[in-house]
TIVEX-442410 format. One record per residue: residue in three letters; x, y, z of N, C-alpha, C in turn. Coordinates in pm, whole numbers, padded with zeros to 5 digits, always signed. Layout:
<sites>
ALAXYZXYZXYZ;...
</sites>
This chain:
<sites>
MET+10542+13813+16374+10488+13945+16337+10494+13956+16186;SER+10385+13989+16125+10378+13995+15979+10448+14119+15930;SER+10468+14120+15797+10539+14232+15736+10461+14359+15737;ASN+10328+14353+15757+10243+14472+15756+10211+14523+15896;GLU+10255+14452+15999+10226+14494+16137+10334+14594+16183;GLU+10292+14691+16262+10383+14792+16314+10416+14766+16462;SER+10537+14803+16506+10577+14799+16648+10652+14928+16681;TYR+10675+14950+16799+10742+15074+16844+10860+15036+16929;GLU+10970+15110+16911+11086+15092+16996+11144+15229+17032;GLN+11208+15235+17144+11254+15363+17198+11388+15403+17137;GLY+11399+15531+17100+11521+15586+17046+11549+15722+17104;PRO+11649+15791+17050+11682+15925+17106+11569+16023+17092;GLN+11485+16008+16993+11375+16100+16971+11243+16044+17017;GLY+11243+15947+17103+11118+15889+17151+11084+15761+17078;PHE+10964+15722+17090+10916+15598+17026+10888+15626+16879;LEU+10952+15547+16798+10931+15559+16652+10867+15432+16600;PRO+10785+15447+16497+10727+15323+16439+10834+15243+16367;PHE+10823+15115+16377+10920+15025+16315+10845+14918+16235;ARG+10881+14903+16112+10822+14799+16028+10924+14687+16009;ALA+10873+14570+16018+10959+14455+15992+10996+14453+15844;HIS+11116+14409+15816+11167+14394+15679+11184+14527+15609;THR+11195+14641+15686+11225+14768+15622+11373+14777+15594;HIS+11410+14873+15510+11550+14885+15472+11634+14926+15593;PRO+11749+14865+15616+11827+14896+15737+11880+15038+15739;TYR+11900+15098+15619+11948+15235+15618+11838+15335+15648;ALA+11717+15297+15630+11605+15387+15664+11587+15395+15815;TYR+11607+15286+15885+11590+15280+16030+11709+15206+16088;PRO+11824+15270+16104+11940+15198+16162+11913+15162+16306;GLN+11970+15054+16345+11948+15001+16479+12072+15021+16564;GLY+12049+15021+16695+12160+15035+16790+12151+15167+16865;PRO+12217+15179+16978+12207+15301+17058+12281+15417+16994;GLY+12221+15531+17005+12284+15653+16956+12255+15686+16813;PHE+12184+15603+16744+12153+15628+16603+12015+15688+16595;ALA+12007+15798+16522+11876+15860+16497+11824+15813+16364;PRO+11700+15799+16350+11643+15752+16222+11663+15856+16114;VAL+11699+15806+15999+11719+15892+15882+11591+15892+15801;PRO+11531+16010+15785+11404+16010+15710+11427+15980+15564;LEU+11329+15918+15500+11336+15886+15358+11326+16014+15277;PRO+11386+16015+15161+11377+16137+15078+11234+16159+15033;ASP+11202+16288+15024+11067+16326+14984+11054+16309+14833;ARG+10976+16217+14791+10951+16192+14648+10810+16233+14608;GLY+10748+16311+14684+10615+16357+14647+10504+16265+14690;ALA+10538+16161+14762+10433+16069+14807+10362+16129+14925;PRO+10232+16124+14930+10158+16181+15043+10184+16101+15168;PRO+10175+16167+15285+10193+16091+15411+10077+15997+15432;LEU+10104+15905+15523+09997+15811+15556+09882+15885+15618;GLY+09766+15847+15577+09647+15911+15632+09549+15936+15521;PRO+09448+16014+15548+09348+16038+15444+09404+16121+15333;LEU+09364+16094+15214+09410+16167+15098+09359+16309+15103;PRO+09435+16400+15049+09385+16539+15046+09264+16551+14957;ASP+09191+16659+14985+09068+16678+14910+09103+16717+14768;GLN+09076+16625+14674+09101+16650+14533+08971+16655+14454;GLY+08867+16686+14522+08739+16696+14452+08661+16568+14448;ALA+08716+16460+14505+08643+16334+14505+08534+16338+14609;PRO+08418+16297+14580+08309+16300+14678+08333+16197+14787;PRO+08286+16223+14906+08298+16122+15013+08210+16003+14981;LEU+08240+15900+15058+08159+15780+15040+08015+15809+15074;GLY+07929+15758+14995+07786+15783+15017+07719+15797+14883;PRO+07606+15862+14882+07536+15876+14753+07615+15963+14658;LEU+07618+15929+14535+07688+16006+14434+07621+16140+14415;PRO+07697+16236+14375+07634+16366+14348+07540+16356+14230;ASP+07454+16452+14226+07351+16448+14123+07413+16479+13989;ARG+07442+16377+13912+07491+16392+13776+07395+16332+13675;GLY+07274+16322+13715+07176+16260+13626+07155+16114+13652;ALA+07241+16056+13738+07226+15914+13768+07155+15898+13901;PRO+07064+15809+13913+06991+15791+14039+07081+15729+14144;PRO+07055+15755+14272+07131+15687+14379+07102+15539+14377;LEU+07189+15469+14453+07169+15323+14460+07034+15294+14521;GLY+06969+15197+14464+06835+15162+14511+06755+15106+14396;PRO+06628+15090+14415+06546+15033+14307+06540+15128+14190;LEU+06543+15069+14069+06536+15150+13948+06397+15210+13935;PRO+06389+15330+13884+06255+15389+13866+06179+15318+13756;ASP+06052+15329+13762+05965+15264+13664+05969+15343+13535;ARG+06030+15285+13435+06037+15351+13304+05944+15286+13202;GLY+05856+15200+13252+05760+15139+13158+05823+15036+13066;ALA+05916+14954+13122+05982+14854+13038+05878+14758+12981;PRO+05886+14728+12855+05788+14638+12794+05806+14496+12843;PRO+05708+14413+12828+05720+14271+12869+05820+14198+12781;LEU+05853+14075+12827+05949+13993+12755+05900+13965+12614;GLY+05988+13983+12518+05954+13955+12380+05929+14080+12300;GLN+05894+14194+12367+05870+14317+12292+06003+14381+12256;LEU+06010+14437+12138+06133+14498+12091+06137+14643+12133;SER+06255+14692+12166+06273+14833+12196+06279+14912+12067;ASP+06300+15042+12083+06306+15125+11963+06430+15096+11881;ARG+06524+15017+11935+06644+14980+11860+06640+14836+11814;GLY+06526+14771+11827+06513+14634+11781+06567+14531+11875;VAL+06599+14568+12000+06654+14474+12098+06543+14430+12190;PRO+06521+14299+12207+06415+14254+12297+06447+14291+12441;LEU+06348+14337+12514+06363+14379+12653+06300+14278+12745;LEU+06358+14267+12866+06305+14174+12965+06182+14233+13031;GLY+06096+14148+13071+05975+14194+13138+05882+14078+13160;PRO+05775+14097+13230+05681+13987+13257+05607+13947+13131;LEU+05559+13823+13130+05483+13769+13018+05333+13788+13034;SER+05291+13846+13145+05147+13852+13174+05074+13940+13075;ASP+05141+14044+13025+05072+14136+12936+05053+14080+12796;TRP+05110+13966+12770+05102+13910+12635+05003+13795+12625;GLY+04917+13780+12717+04816+13675+12710+04871+13542+12756;PRO+04803+13433+12722+04848+13299+12767+04982+13265+12704;SER+05066+13200+12784+05200+13162+12737+05190+13048+12637;VAL+05281+13049+12540+05286+12944+12438+05391+12843+12479;PRO+05355+12714+12488+05455+12613+12528+05562+12600+12422;PRO+05685+12570+12461+05792+12555+12362+05769+12434+12274;LEU+05820+12443+12150+05806+12332+12058+05894+12216+12105;PRO+05843+12093+12095+05925+11977+12135+06040+11955+12039;VAL+06154+11924+12091+06273+11894+12012+06294+11743+12016;PRO+06300+11675+11899+06318+11529+11901+06447+11491+11971;GLY+06437+11396+12059+06553+11344+12129+06590+11418+12255;LEU+06535+11545+12273+06571+11622+12392+06466+11613+12502;ASP+06348+11563+12468+06244+11552+12569+06245+11416+12637;ARG+06355+11340+12617+06363+11207+12675+06489+11198+12759;ASP+06477+11135+12869+06592+11119+12958+06696+11033+12890;PRO+06818+11082+12873+06917+11001+12802+06959+10877+12879;PHE+06928+10871+13007+06968+10755+13086+06859+10649+13095;VAL+06746+10673+13031+06638+10574+13032+06667+10467+12929;GLU+06664+10343+12968+06690+10231+12879+06569+10206+12789;THR+06596+10192+12659+06493+10158+12561+06542+10042+12477;ALA+06457+09999+12384+06497+09889+12295+06612+09929+12204;ASP+06624+10060+12175+06734+10106+12091+06869+10092+12160;SER+06869+10076+12291+06994+10061+12364+07058+09925+12343;LEU+06979+09826+12301+07030+09690+12286+07090+09671+12148;THR+07199+09739+12123+07269+09725+11995+07364+09606+12001;ALA+07406+09562+11884+07501+09450+11878+07634+09488+11942;GLU+07676+09615+11922+07802+09658+11982+07794+09660+12134;PHE+07673+09688+12188+07657+09695+12333+07653+09555+12395;LEU+07582+09464+12332+07568+09330+12388+07685+09240+12354;LEU+07743+09257+12236+07854+09171+12194+07983+09251+12202;HIS+08020+09284+12323+08137+09369+12345+08263+09298+12298;GLY+08340+09370+12216+08467+09317+12171+08457+09219+12057;LYS+08337+09202+11999+08325+09106+11889+08392+09160+11765;ARG+08469+09077+11699+08535+09113+11575+08510+09003+11473;PRO+08517+09037+11344+08499+08934+11243+08605+08826+11252;VAL+08566+08705+11217+08661+08594+11220+08758+08610+11104;PRO+08890+08602+11128+08986+08615+11017+08963+08508+10913;GLY+08972+08548+10788+08946+08453+10680+09068+08376+10636;SER+09186+08433+10650+09307+08367+10602+09428+08429+10671;GLY+09545+08371+10641+09670+08426+10691+09699+08387+10834;TRP+09800+08453+10892+09844+08419+11027+09738+08453+11130;ARG+09651+08551+11101+09543+08582+11194+09449+08462+11208;ARG+09424+08393+11099+09341+08273+11103+09408+08164+11185;VAL+09541+08151+11172+09615+08049+11248+09606+08079+11397;VAL+09623+08206+11435+09615+08244+11577+09473+08220+11630;TYR+09375+08251+11549+09236+08231+11591+09208+08083+11618;ARG+09254+07996+11531+09231+07852+11551+09315+07798+11667;ALA+09439+07847+11680+09526+07795+11786+09473+07830+11925;THR+09405+07942+11938+09350+07984+12068+09205+07942+12087;GLY+09157+07860+11997+09018+07815+12010+08917+07926+11995;GLY+08952+08028+11921+08859+08139+11899+08861+08244+12008;LEU+08949+08230+12108+08953+08328+12216+09021+08458+12174;LEU+09113+08449+12080+09186+08567+12036+09152+08596+11890;ARG+09083+08709+11872+09048+08752+11737+09121+08883+11707;LEU+09199+08880+11603+09277+08997+11567+09213+09076+11453;GLY+09090+09047+11421+09022+09122+11316+09063+09076+11178;GLU+09023+09152+11079+09049+09118+10940+09170+09192+10888;SER+09240+09128+10798+09354+09192+10733+09303+09279+10618;ALA+09394+09356+10560+09357+09441+10447+09310+09358+10329;ALA+09369+09240+10309+09327+09152+10200+09185+09100+10224;ASP+09154+09065+10349+09019+09017+10379+08916+09128+10360;ILE+08951+09250+10399+08858+09362+10380+08835+09388+10232;HIS+08942+09380+10153+08928+09399+10007+08842+09290+09946;ARG+08861+09168+09992+08781+09058+09939+08633+09077+09974;ARG+08605+09121+10096+08466+09143+10135+08403+09253+10049;ASP+08482+09354+10015+08430+09460+09929+08399+09405+09790;LEU+08484+09319+09738+08458+09258+09607+08331+09174+09609;VAL+08313+09098+09715+08193+09013+09725+08067+09099+09730;ASN+08073+09209+09804+07957+09298+09810+07924+09357+09674;ARG+08025+09386+09594+08000+09437+09460+07943+09330+09369;VAL+07986+09206+09388+07929+09095+09311+07780+09080+09341;LYS+07741+09108+09465+07603+09093+09507+07515+09213+09475;THR+07563+09304+09393+07484+09423+09358+07350+09381+09299;PRO+07240+09432+09352+07109+09396+09297+07095+09441+09151;VAL+07022+09363+09075+06998+09395+08934+06886+09497+08926;ALA+06920+09617+08882+06824+09728+08884+06709+09704+08789;GLY+06735+09651+08670+06629+09633+08571+06558+09501+08581;GLY+06590+09421+08681+06526+09291+08694+06594+09181+08614;HIS+06661+09218+08505+06732+09120+08423+06849+09191+08355;HIS+06964+09126+08352+07085+09187+08297+07154+09087+08206;ARG+07187+09131+08083+07252+09044+07985+07396+09090+07963;VAL+07488+08994+07967+07630+09020+07947+07676+08932+07831;ALA+07730+08993+07728+07781+08919+07613+07932+08907+07625;VAL+07984+08785+07616+08128+08759+07621+08171+08721+07480;LEU+08261+08798+07423+08294+08780+07281+08442+08801+07256;SER+08484+08759+07138+08621+08781+07089+08620+08752+06940;LEU+08708+08820+06869+08716+08801+06725+08808+08685+06689;LYS+08892+08647+06782+08989+08540+06759+08956+08421+06846;GLY+08961+08303+06790+08932+08183+06866+09051+08136+06948;GLY+09022+08054+07048+09127+07995+07128+09190+08089+07229;VAL+09121+08195+07267+09179+08291+07362+09121+08274+07502;GLY+09033+08177+07521+08976+08154+07654+08841+08217+07675;LYS+08766+08240+07566+08635+08307+07578+08537+08218+07654;THR+08522+08093+07615+08427+08005+07682+08469+07977+07825;THR+08599+07965+07849+08648+07946+07985+08616+08068+08071;THR+08625+08187+08014+08590+08309+08087+08442+08309+08123;VAL+08356+08264+08031+08213+08256+08061+08189+08163+08178;ALA+08254+08047+08177+08234+07950+08284+08287+08002+08418;GLY+08407+08061+08417+08463+08112+08543+08386+08231+08598;LEU+08348+08324+08511+08269+08439+08555+08132+08396+08603;GLY+08067+08307+08528+07934+08263+08568+07935+08186+08699;ALA+08036+08101+08718+08045+08024+08843+08068+08117+08962;THR+08149+08221+08945+08175+08315+09054+08049+08393+09089;LEU+07977+08441+08987+07853+08513+09013+07750+08424+09083;ALA+07735+08302+09035+07635+08213+09094+07672+08171+09235;THR+07802+08164+09267+07844+08122+09400+07810+08226+09506;PHE+07832+08352+09475+07816+08457+09576+07680+08526+09572;ARG+07603+08505+09469+07472+08568+09460+07364+08467+09500;GLY+07251+08520+09537+07141+08432+09575+07037+08414+09467;ASP+07048+08490+09356+06950+08475+09249+07002+08378+09143;ARG+06931+08367+09034+06964+08268+08932+07050+08330+08822;VAL+07152+08255+08783+07244+08296+08678+07249+08185+08574;ILE+07238+08222+08446+07241+08124+08338+07339+08169+08232;ALA+07406+08073+08170+07496+08097+08058+07440+08028+07935;VAL+07432+08104+07827+07373+08053+07702+07482+08042+07597;ASP+07488+07927+07531+07583+07905+07423+07518+07949+07292;ALA+07562+08066+07241+07509+08118+07115+07611+08108+07003;ASN+07702+08013+07013+07803+07993+06910+07739+07930+06787;PRO+07757+07990+06669+07696+07931+06550+07761+07799+06510;ASP+07887+07781+06548+07952+07652+06527+07924+07564+06647;ARG+07987+07453+06654+07967+07362+06767+08027+07425+06892;GLY+07941+07471+06981+07989+07535+07101+08040+07435+07204;THR+08132+07482+07289+08192+07395+07391+08155+07437+07533;LEU+08057+07527+07548+08020+07571+07683+07966+07456+07766;SER+07895+07364+07700+07838+07251+07775+07946+07158+07828;ASP+08070+07168+07774+08179+07085+07825+08232+07136+07959;LYS+08193+07257+08000+08243+07316+08124+08159+07279+08245;VAL+08048+07208+08226+07964+07163+08337+07928+07016+08315;ARG+07884+06954+08421+07838+06816+08409+07694+06818+08355;LEU+07676+06758+08239+07545+06764+08174+07442+06685+08253;GLU+07327+06746+08271+07214+06681+08336+07102+06649+08239;THR+07113+06701+08117+07012+06677+08015+07075+06690+07877;ALA+07016+06624+07782+07062+06634+07644+06990+06743+07568;ALA+06901+06815+07633+06824+06922+07567+06915+07039+07533;THR+06879+07112+07429+06957+07226+07383+06865+07348+07370;ILE+06926+07456+07324+06849+07578+07306+06744+07561+07198;ARG+06770+07473+07101+06671+07446+06997+06548+07378+07056;ASP+06567+07287+07150+06453+07222+07216+06372+07323+07296;LEU+06439+07415+07360+06367+07518+07436+06282+07604+07343;LEU+06336+07637+07225+06258+07718+07131+06138+07641+07078;ASN+06156+07515+07057+06045+07436+07004+05932+07421+07106;GLU+05962+07425+07234+05860+07403+07338+05841+07525+07428;ARG+05879+07641+07379+05870+07760+07464+05725+07795+07497;GLY+05631+07753+07416+05491+07779+07447+05442+07701+07569;GLU+05513+07596+07607+05474+07514+07723+05545+07554+07851;VAL+05635+07650+07842+05711+07692+07960+05628+07793+08039;ARG+05588+07754+08160+05508+07839+08247+05578+07870+08381;ARG+05659+07777+08426+05723+07789+08556+05873+07768+08543;TYR+05944+07798+08652+06088+07775+08651+06121+07627+08634;ALA+06040+07541+08690+06064+07397+08675+06056+07354+08529;ASP+05976+07424+08450+05965+07389+08308+06093+07424+08233;VAL+06148+07542+08259+06270+07580+08189+06391+07505+08244;ARG+06382+07463+08370+06493+07390+08431+06515+07255+08363;ALA+06417+07204+08295+06432+07076+08224+06524+07086+08103;PHE+06556+07208+08061+06642+07227+07943+06784+07270+07980;THR+06815+07284+08107+06945+07336+08149+07018+07234+08234;SER+07149+07252+08245+07234+07174+08335+07295+07268+08436;GLN+07305+07222+08560+07352+07307+08669+07483+07253+08726;SER+07579+07343+08747+07708+07307+08804+07701+07316+08956;PRO+07802+07265+09029+07800+07277+09175+07796+07422+09224;SER+07838+07516+09142+07833+07656+09181+07694+07717+09164;ARG+07597+07642+09116+07461+07684+09087+07448+07757+08954;LEU+07554+07763+08875+07545+07820+08742+07473+07721+08650;GLU+07374+07771+08578+07302+07687+08482+07351+07719+08341;VAL+07353+07617+08257+07403+07629+08121+07297+07578+08026;LEU+07269+07657+07922+07179+07617+07814+07267+07590+07692;ALA+07281+07464+07656+07377+07424+07554+07324+07453+07414;SER+07419+07462+07320+07382+07476+07179+07375+07338+07116;ASP+07324+07334+06993+07314+07207+06923+07451+07153+06887;ARG+07463+07022+06897+07590+06959+06865+07609+06943+06715;ASP+07498+06943+06641+07505+06923+06496+07534+07057+06428;PRO+07650+07072+06363+07681+07200+06301+07580+07239+06194;GLY+07520+07144+06129+07422+07176+06026+07297+07240+06082;VAL+07269+07214+06209+07151+07272+06272+07183+07408+06332;THR+07298+07423+06392+07331+07547+06460+07350+07662+06363;VAL+07380+07634+06236+07395+07742+06140+07263+07815+06122;ALA+07153+07744+06139+07022+07804+06121+06978+07887+06241;PHE+07061+07893+06345+07026+07970+06464+07036+08118+06429;SER+06924+08186+06425+06918+08322+06373+06901+08422+06486;ALA+06896+08550+06445+06874+08657+06541+06736+08646+06604;GLN+06636+08606+06527+06501+08588+06582+06498+08475+06684;ASP+06575+08368+06658+06580+08258+06754+06643+08302+06887;TYR+06752+08377+06878+06815+08423+07002+06723+08519+07077;GLY+06655+08607+07005+06564+08699+07071+06450+08627+07141;ALA+06398+08521+07080+06290+08445+07143+06340+08371+07266;ALA+06459+08311+07258+06514+08242+07375+06544+08340+07488;ALA+06597+08456+07455+06627+08557+07558+06501+08604+07626;GLN+06392+08614+07551+06266+08659+07612+06213+08556+07711;VAL+06231+08429+07683+06187+08325+07776+06273+08327+07902;LEU+06404+08334+07886+06495+08329+08001+06482+08451+08090;GLU+06442+08564+08034+06430+08686+08113+06328+08672+08225;ASN+06231+08585+08208+06126+08570+08309+06169+08485+08428;PHE+06283+08416+08420+06320+08322+08526+06461+08344+08581;TYR+06542+08429+08518+06680+08447+08560+06710+08596+08573;SER+06796+08628+08668+06837+08768+08688+06952+08808+08597;ILE+07043+08714+08571+07162+08744+08491+07176+08637+08384;CYS+07203+08682+08262+07223+08591+08150+07356+08623+08083;LEU+07449+08527+08084+07576+08539+08014+07565+08469+07880;THR+07609+08535+07774+07601+08478+07639+07740+08453+07587;ASP+07768+08326+07555+07894+08287+07495+07880+08302+07344;CYS+07934+08412+07292+07919+08441+07149+08022+08364+07067;GLY+08000+08364+06938+08096+08302+06848+08214+08393+06823;THR+08307+08345+06739+08426+08423+06710+08402+08529+06604;GLY+08295+08520+06530+08267+08619+06427+08173+08726+06478;LEU+08166+08834+06403+08076+08943+06436+07963+08957+06334;LEU+07966+08878+06229+07868+08893+06122+07772+08775+06111;HIS+07782+08679+06201+07688+08567+06190+07549+08611+06232;SER+07450+08531+06202+07311+08574+06208+07267+08615+06349;ALA+07309+08544+06453+07260+08571+06588+07331+08689+06652;MET+07445+08733+06595+07525+08835+06663+07454+08970+06668;ALA+07375+09002+06569+07304+09129+06569+07209+09138+06687;ALA+07135+09029+06715+07043+09029+06828+07118+09027+06961;VAL+07232+08959+06966+07311+08955+07090+07356+09095+07129;LEU+07410+09169+07033+07458+09304+07063+07342+09399+07093;ARG+07231+09382+07026+07118+09471+07048+07057+09452+07185;LEU+07058+09331+07237+06994+09302+07365+07090+09306+07484;SER+07220+09319+07459+07317+09314+07569+07318+09446+07644;ASP+07341+09435+07777+07356+09552+07862+07502+09590+07882;GLN+07592+09493+07873+07736+09519+07873+07807+09401+07811;ILE+07933+09423+07773+08009+09317+07706+08140+09295+07780;VAL+08191+09172+07767+08323+09135+07816+08403+09087+07696;LEU+08512+09154+07666+08595+09121+07551+08719+09046+07598;VAL+08741+08929+07543+08851+08843+07587+08963+08850+07484;SER+09086+08863+07533+09203+08870+07447+09315+08789+07509;SER+09400+08735+07424+09520+08668+07472+09631+08771+07487;PRO+09732+08745+07572+09843+08841+07590+09946+08829+07477;SER+09901+08845+07355+09988+08835+07239+09958+08949+07143;VAL+10044+08967+07045+10026+09076+06951+09903+09054+06864;ASP+09889+08934+06807+09773+08910+06720+09643+08907+06799;GLY+09646+08853+06921+09526+08850+07002+09482+08991+07043;ALA+09578+09075+07078+09544+09213+07117+09494+09292+06997;ARG+09553+09272+06880+09507+09343+06761+09365+09300+06725;SER+09335+09173+06738+09199+09125+06707+09098+09184+06805;ALA+09136+09191+06933+09044+09247+07033+09021+09395+07008;SER+09127+09468+06975+09110+09610+06948+09031+09633+06820;ALA+09046+09545+06722+08966+09555+06600+08819+09529+06629;THR+08791+09445+06725+08652+09422+06764+08590+09550+06820;LEU+08665+09623+06901+08616+09750+06953+08595+09851+06840;ASP+08686+09850+06740+08669+09940+06626+08539+09909+06552;TRP+08514+09782+06532+08391+09742+06460+08267+09783+06537;LEU+08270+09765+06669+08154+09802+06750+08131+09953+06747;ASP+08238+10030+06748+08224+10176+06741+08159+10219+06611;LEU+08191+10149+06502+08138+10186+06371+07996+10137+06350;HIS+07945+10052+06437+07812+09996+06420+07719+10032+06536;GLU+07729+10157+06581+07638+10215+06679+07636+10139+06812;CYS+07752+10090+06851+07765+10022+06981+07874+10090+07065;GLY+07887+10220+07047+07989+10292+07122+07968+10287+07272;ASP+07843+10281+07316+07817+10273+07461+07865+10140+07518;LEU+07854+10034+07439+07905+09904+07484+08058+09906+07493;VAL+08123+09977+07402+08269+09985+07405+08316+10062+07528;ARG+08253+10174+07557+08296+10254+07672+08274+10182+07804;ASN+08172+10098+07813+08143+10026+07937+08195+09882+07934;ALA+08275+09848+07835+08323+09711+07822+08432+09681+07925;VAL+08446+09551+07952+08554+09501+08038+08639+09408+07953;VAL+08768+09435+07946+08861+09356+07867+08933+09258+07959;VAL+08937+09132+07917+09003+09027+07994+09127+08982+07919;LEU+09243+08994+07980+09367+08937+07927+09382+08800+07989;SER+09362+08698+07909+09344+08562+07961+09473+08482+07957;ALA+09484+08392+08056+09590+08291+08063+09729+08354+08059;ILE+09756+08443+08151+09887+08508+08160+09979+08421+08245;ARG+10087+08376+08187+10183+08292+08259+10278+08379+08342;PRO+10303+08341+08467+10387+08426+08553+10533+08430+08510;ARG+10584+08323+08457+10726+08317+08417+10738+08292+08267;SER+10664+08368+08191+10667+08351+08046+10789+08419+07987;LYS+10837+08364+07876+10949+08423+07804+10903+08527+07702;SER+10774+08551+07698+10721+08649+07604+10770+08789+07639;THR+10797+08867+07536+10844+09004+07556+10731+09106+07537;VAL+10608+09060+07531+10496+09152+07517+10483+09236+07644;ASP+10476+09366+07628+10463+09458+07742+10317+09459+07785;LEU+10286+09388+07892+10147+09378+07938+10097+09510+07994;ASP+10186+09590+08050+10143+09718+08104+10097+09811+07992;ARG+10171+09814+07882+10129+09896+07769+10000+09842+07707;LEU+09990+09711+07702+09869+09650+07648+09748+09685+07734;GLU+09766+09681+07864+09656+09716+07953+09621+09864+07943;GLN+09720+09950+07928+09693+10092+07912+09614+10121+07785;HIS+09643+10047+07678+09571+10066+07552+09422+10040+07569;PHE+09388+09927+07631+09247+09893+07647+09181+09976+07756;ALA+09258+10014+07858+09199+10097+07964+09161+10234+07912;ALA+09229+10283+07810+09194+10412+07751+09066+10404+07669;ARG+09027+10284+07629+08908+10269+07543+08789+10214+07617;CYS+08812+10139+07725+08705+10067+07793+08699+10106+07940;ARG+08608+10041+08011+08587+10074+08152+08693+10014+08243;ALA+08736+09891+08216+08831+09824+08305+08901+09713+08229;VAL+09015+09672+08284+09094+09561+08229+09129+09467+08344;VAL+09111+09337+08323+09138+09237+08427+09231+09131+08367;ARG+09335+09097+08443+09427+08992+08402+09390+08861+08472;ILE+09371+08756+08395+09343+08623+08450+09469+08539+08438;PRO+09528+08495+08548+09652+08416+08540+09628+08279+08476;TYR+09735+08225+08428+09730+08087+08377+09701+07992+08492;ASP+09614+07896+08465+09578+07798+08567+09574+07660+08504;SER+09642+07566+08566+09648+07430+08509+09510+07365+08507;HIS+09425+07398+08602+09290+07339+08603+09210+07388+08482;LEU+09222+07515+08449+09151+07567+08332+09212+07515+08203;ASP+09341+07489+08205+09408+07442+08085+09364+07300+08048;GLU+09302+07230+08141+09254+07094+08110+09138+07095+08012;GLY+09063+07205+08006+08952+07213+07912+08830+07134+07954;ALA+08824+07092+08079+08710+07013+08126+08619+07102+08210;GLU+08545+07039+08302+08454+07114+08387+08531+07212+08476;VAL+08473+07330+08492+08537+07434+08573+08481+07427+08714;GLU+08569+07405+08812+08532+07402+08953+08617+07505+09026;LEU+08550+07597+09091+08622+07705+09157+08713+07654+09267;GLU+08676+07543+09331+08758+07491+09440+08893+07442+09392;LEU+08904+07409+09263+09029+07356+09209+09117+07465+09149;LEU+09072+07586+09146+09151+07695+09093+09256+07739+09195;SER+09365+07794+09145+09463+07852+09236+09404+07977+09301;ALA+09465+08019+09412+09413+08135+09484+09419+08260+09398;ARG+09525+08276+09320+09537+08395+09235+09432+08396+09125;THR+09407+08282+09064+09307+08276+08957+09168+08299+09012;ALA+09136+08236+09125+09004+08256+09185+08983+08402+09224;HIS+09087+08468+09275+09075+08608+09311+09057+08695+09186;ALA+09125+08660+09078+09110+08736+08953+08967+08727+08900;TYR+08908+08610+08906+08768+08596+08863+08674+08671+08957;LEU+08709+08678+09084+08627+08756+09176+08634+08905+09142;GLU+08752+08954+09105+08763+09093+09063+08684+09119+08935;LEU+08690+09025+08841+08612+09038+08719+08463+09041+08748;ALA+08418+08952+08836+08276+08949+08872+08234+09077+08943;ALA+08323+09136+09024+08290+09260+09093+08275+09375+08995;ILE+08364+09381+08896+08355+09489+08796+08229+09473+08712;VAL+08200+09351+08671+08076+09327+08597+07955+09356+08687;GLY+07967+09320+08815+07857+09345+08908+07827+09492+08928;ASP+07926+09579+08910+07899+09723+08919+07796+09767+08816;GLY+07795+09699+08701+07700+09735+08597+07559+09688+08623;PHE+07539+09603+08723+07403+09556+08753+07314+09669+08804;ALA+07376+09773+08858+07298+09886+08910+07257+09983+08800;TRP+07306+09964+08680+07271+10055+08571+07129+10026+08522;PRO+07063+10125+08464+06935+10097+08396+06958+10019+08267;ARG+06857+09953+08222+06869+09875+08100+06897+09967+07982;ARG+06969+09913+07884+06998+09991+07765+06870+10021+07689;LEU+06850+10147+07655+06730+10185+07581+06728+10125+07442;ILE+06848+10102+07386+06854+10047+07250+06799+09904+07248;SER+06803+09835+07364+06752+09699+07369+06602+09694+07362;ARG+06536+09808+07382+06390+09810+07373+06343+09828+07228;SER+06434+09873+07142+06396+09897+07003+06435+09780+06917;GLY+06380+09777+06797+06417+09673+06703+06344+09544+06726;
</sites>
């Protein structure tokens, strides 16, 4: 019997209603006990409520509201028409003439489950494919499992890929000239040209050439295996016959990295006559066949060809040794350039601290030295000492230590950022 069901049992006063689970003191049980009525708390007895003015069930009294049923016709406007309060009202569309079809929404009028050619993405077909690890223990695991387990790339591999992408920056102006210079000799300027040029040529698909514009006997040709005895003077003498890339290729030597080198004259008496007009004429010929031209400048700033080199350059790389006199000479070079209307080259310059020995006894504070040049130029790159470069022979990237090769890659990436710049307007004048 549920708690809401009633039953009756006989007592001294007849049959009384009994509710299950009621309070025992309200309805005591046993013979001779009369039920004790509950105290009157103002609650109405069970039954219909007294008349308190509430209408009986049925139609509501006339208070201005219609009885339940269909709404009267109040002339509601068709769908789209605004009421007197600016709210659109519902209604049929027939009174508004022919219906206008909805505008098509791109991508929503097509079943998303329909297979198209766009569904065949590489991620969909090559599920779980990850790049092959380039180095480290991930590479060891990849080789040990026969390529079945790929753990992706490490942070170092991702950083290296980013550097390579920056090296591959397309040349915005079609041709870009980089001058590598220093005021002090023996700081690794020519070695920097060879290492930077080899790195650019290795990772890029276009042509890169390095030109020896040293007024003295230049040593750039010693950094590659010579394929010809021709020099820049021979190119100038026969520039009228150069029509194709094969014609200019007869005057250059190419390294295994695909870097081409245009050597200077070996006779010091001849190279002194190399003037600004000569460099400008050679640069104009090379511009038609190469995307990037690196110029190995001399140690001075006042020799005849230097004016044309600075006027035609799009950016410069300044090389310094990690010493007091080398740093002072490099900073003096920036001072001279600032005073001779080359302030834009100074602000966009890249300073190279060359041949830094890891366990040197030198007390030169390299961090302070780097901060000095970083405040004046765009970037500073440290090139570690490398025994292969110290030999002074041909530069081969495969023989460099991992740290040195990575440093040249960082240098090439920073220089590569400048390939996206427009050509210097000053190079169009003069």
